[in-house]
C-alpha angles and dihedrals in degrees: 000000000000122000129214138188123216114192114190121032107211117133092290096045093045092051090047094049093048094047093050091047094047088051088061098259126138108248132192108195125187139178138152090240114086090199093056092046091052090055092064099032094098092052106039133070091234129008112190134186105219140156100244092193089065117085095206092050091052093049090050091061090083098234099150094101101046120114095220140001130210117206105203105170103107091157091065116055093179094052093045094050092047093049092048093050094047092045090055092045088055090055098245104172097221127027117184120188130196113221132187094217144359095264092057089042091060090053091052091051092050092054093049114281110150093204133013122202130197106201097177093047092046092048090051093050092046092049092048092054092045090052093048096046130033088200095060113091109162146331142202125207110240094176138340090283106025131069137187106222134192113211141167115234117265113243092251091056097057116109094012130108124244088246091057094045097052090203094171093053097043102035106014085244120154109193111214101168142012119206113204126212088262091058095252114146117220109197099161094081116197125195090235093056109128118224114231126200092243095051124111116211127212114197144162114240133167120244091246092055099044093088089062087072093061 
């Protein structure tokens, strides 16, 4: 069983800690607020009240054996930087940090964060695409320039094969999976696969091409 640390229990950190715990993972959760710690105590392996601006307090959390740590205190630059640095010193394989903006994100990377996430920015981008296109359902960032998107077929795609549609040529869209109305996932995509109205499509698309789907 993998173990995770979640430092900072705002709305994002609390949701993250609960989801990891409900997925059967061991979770150490910590925050300076006793009230916030109590909210996850019934879910997590350990829920600890700790001053995350204090180096000794962070080291006493016992994080040296966790597989990954999430630093979720975007309101405190000092605490986030300290937690990232200590997590890397302890040899934690993956350190993920939540940042309020790109400038702060670059700082987190420089002090050792393996991955920086921007929940508010990503939610805004996702919402914008959903508002502009009824076909757009969700996306995940794969890299700074590539996304995995979930979309419903456009009306003009229905009943046609992937070969006929030329989605890669027209939209820069590389279909990697088709989810049928029964929930079956087809990952061995053939050029003669016919797109049905009830299908959901998962595809890789570059950031510059994603607007072609709107």
